[in-house]
N, C-alpha and C positions, 0 to 999 in steps of 0.2 A: 387665246388667252388675252387678258387686258393688260395694258402697260401704259406708262406715261412717257412722253418725250418732250424735250425742249428744242423746238425747231430752230430758234435763232439766238438764244441766250440774251434776250432783251427784257427779261423779268419773269417772275414766277407766274404772273397772270397769263403768260403764253404757254404754260404747261398744257399739253394736249393728251387727252385720254384716247388711246387708239387700240386696235386689235391686231394680233399677229398669230401665225400658226405656232403650235407648240414646238419649241426647239428640240432638235434631236441630239442625242449623245454620241460623240465620237469616241475613239479610243482614249482611255484615261480621263474621260469627262463624266460629270455627274449632273443630273437634272434635279433641281430643288424646287419644291412648292413653297414659295415665300409666304410667310405668315405675318411678318411685321417688319417695318423699317423705321429707322430713326433719323432725325435731321441734325445737322451740325451747321455752325455759322459758315463753314466752307460752302455749303449748298446754296446759301444766299449769293455768295460771290460767283459760283458757277452759273446760277440762273441769270445773273445780270452781265455775264461775260467779263467779270472783273477778276476772275481767278487766274493767278499768274504762275502756278506751279506746273502747268502742262497745257498743251494745246487742247482746245475744247472742240470735239467734232460736232458737226450739225446733227440734229435729231437725236441727241444724247438721251439715253435713259438715265435719269438722275439718281442720286443718293448712293452712298458707299456702304451704309450700315444696315444689315438685314439678317434675319434668321428664319429658318424654315425646316422642312422635312424632306429628306432624300426620297425621291419616288422612283428613280431609275438610275442605273449605272452603266457606263460603257464598258467595252472590252478592256480587260487588264486592271480594272479598278480594285484596289485592296484596302484603302484607308477607311472607306465608309461603305455602308450597305443600305438598301431601302428600309425606311423607318427610322433611321438615325436622325437626331436633331442636331442641326449644324448652323454655323454662321460663316460667311465669307470673310477672308482677311482683307484688310484695306488695300494693300498693294499685293496683287496676286502673284507677283514674282519674287517677293522678299521673304525667304524662308528663315534666314538667320544671318548672323555675322553683321558686319558693317553695311550700312545702306550705300548703294551705288546709284549713280544717276539713272541707269536703266530701270531701276525698280520703280521710280516715279511714273514711268510710262505704263505701268500696269495698275494704276490706282482706279478703283471702281468709282463710277459717278463723276469722273473727270476726264482722264485720258481714254478710258474705255467705258462701255455701258455699265450702269449701276443696277440697283436692285428694286427699283420702284415698279415692280411687275409681279404678276401672279406666279410666273415660273421664270427661272434663270438657270443657265448652264455654267458650271464652274469646272476648271481643272481640279481633279481630286486633291492636288497639292495646295490649292487655294482655300481649303475648308478646314475648320476645326469643330470638334464636338463642343456643345454648349453645356454648362453646368446643369445637373439634373433638377436642382431646386428652382431654377428660373423659368418663368413663362417665356413664350416667344417674344412678347413685347419687351420684357426685361432684357433678354439676350440680344435683342436688336440694337440695344444701346452700346454694346461693347466694342465693336471693331475699330472705331476711330477714337472717341472720347476716352474710353476706359484704357485702351492700349497706350494712348498718348500719356495719360496720367501715370500709368505703370512705368513706362520708359523714363519719364521725368524723375521718378522717385527711386528707381532701381536699375536704371540703365548705365550709369557711370559710377557714382559713389552711392551704393544703396543706403537708404535712410535707416538709421539705427534707433533702437529703443532709447528714449530719453532725449533725442534730438528734437529740434523745433522746425516746423514746416509752415511757410506762409502761402496761403491760397488767395487768389484775387477773384472776387465776384462769386456768383452762385450758378454758373453755367455747368454744362456736363463735365468738362475736364476738371474743373475746380472741385465739384462735388465728389467725383471719383477719387481725386487726390486726397481729399479729406478722409474718405472711407478707408483708402489703402494705408495712409499714414497713421490713422488711428488704430487700425488693426495691427500695424507694426510696432505699436507702443510709443509713437512719437506725439509730441504736443503740436497742436494745430492752431494757428492764428489765422482767422479769415477776415476778409474785407468785404464790404457791400455798401451800397448807398441807402439801404433800407434796414431799419432796426428790426422790422418784422422778419426779414430774411435772416438776419443775424441770429435771432432767436431760434429759427429752424436749424441753422447749422450748429448752434450750441447743443441742441437736442440730439444731433447726430454725432457729437463727440468733439466739436471744436472747443478748445479751452478758453479762447478769447475771441471777441469780435470787435472790429474797428469800422465805424461808419465813416467812409471817406468824404462825405459831405460835411460832417461835423468836424472831422480831422483831415483837412485837405493835404496837409503835410504828414501823411499817415506813416511815413517811414520813421518819423520822430516818435510816434506812439509805439511802433514795433520795437524800437530801441528801448523805450521805457519799459515795455512789457518783458524784455529779455535782459534787463539790468545793464543795458548799454552794449551788450555783446553782439546782438544781431542773430538772425536765424541761420540754420544750417542749409535749408533748401527753400528756394522761392519757385513756385510754379507760376511762371510769368505768361499770362494769356493776353495781356493788353497790347504789348508791342512797344514801339518807340515812345509813345506818350506816357507810359508808366514805367519804362525801364529804369530811368534815373532813380525813381523812388524805390524800386525793387533792389537796385544796387545799394542804395542807402540803408536798406533793411537787412542786407546779408552780412554775415560775419566775414572777416578775411579768411579766404580759403573755402567759403561756402559756395554752393552751386545755385546759379540763377538759370533755370531752364527756360529758354525762349521758345514759346509755342505759337502764340497768336499775334495778329496784327489788327486788333480791334480798335486801336487808337493810332493817331498820326503824330508825327514829331520827328526830330532829328536825334540820332544817337551820337553822343559825345564820347569818343574813345578815351578821353582823359578820365571820364567818370568811371569807366571800366577799370582803367589802370589804377585809379585812386582807391577803388573799393577793395581791391585784392581778391575779389570773387571770381569764380569761373563762370563765364557766360557760355552756355551750351545750347545751340539751336537744335531742335529735333523735328522730325516729320513722322508722326505716328510711331509705328514699330513693326517688328517682324512677326512671322507666325510663331517662332520660338518664344517671343515675349508674350504673345496672346495665350499660348498654351500654359506657360508658367503662371500668368495672371489668373487663368481659369482655375488652376489648382488652388491658388490662394482664395479665390472667391468661393470655391466649393468648401474648403476647409473652414473658413470663417463664416460661411452662410451669408455672405454679403449680398444685399439686394439693391440693384440700381434704383435711384430715385427718379420716378417718372412724374413730370409735371402734368401732362395731359395726353390722352390718346385720341387720335382722330380716325375717322373712317376713310376707306379708300377713295370715296367720292368727296372727301373734304381736304384734299391735299393742299389746295391753295390756302385754305384757312390755317392749315398747319404751318405753312411757310410764313403767313402773316403773323401768327402767334409768336413764332421764333423771332421774327424781325422786331416785334414789339418789345422784346427783352424784359418781359415781366415774369418770365418763367424761373422756377428753381428746379434744376435737374434737366431731364431730357424730354423732348417733344417727339412723340411716336405716332406712326401711321399703322393701323391694323389692316392687313391685306386679307380680305375674305370675299 
């Protein structure tokens, strides 16, 4: 079988296409023919050795998010059968409950080999069935970005109809948060540097869009749009560089879910204290969250937004496209 490896984590140009024997299934394991994988900004950090959440082994098979078809099961497997359409969960050891430090050491495409391969072996507990109406390319976008957005909106104080959610940018997590919040009956305010992108998110259900180049103090515009109250939820993907404005956008008692570190800066604890908001850092989510999310996706017939699909021999181009940050939605690699 063909698969990609990162020999030294010195950049995605070092991605190496290689060959290996078809892996065998042990007891409780499942062999999956991977059909598609998707990229996250995390994968850029992993490729350059800048990912800080876990130790990166040499010759890592990258990417955490993929979907495929079960082709073989080992002894004792009961959760799936050959022919089932499945996706791997981001952290193979986190089934439910609170996240523990050990769970992070089971993260695909970081602590352990990922899914950028024609075949992969999973423990049966590390798989979920994908919604019937989704293609493999669509389902491959779910394990990290979608579950993260779901956890942000439903993991602590679930978003309620009539509440207001603020999303930042048009990357995968933000687009999924828009879709989930809209399906839950919430109002969504979205930010972007592009009026064209804002038109796209309005077409997907965002009630309001704020161009943060036109409104650099965009928290003031959020306050204006909410009559001075502030929003109930902020899906904060920027990090230290945008957190102060997110806090300024949230109502007292609202939730600012801290997800990304795309921008740099210092975090002022006084800003957190003064806002009265809850700042909640999260790291993707559990299998239990993934399965609950899939039920909602199936019920509402939600379809992930894919910006572009690349071929298996175009993986470097896919990384380059993601790094360019011109995309709206997810960047996917078809494995065939």
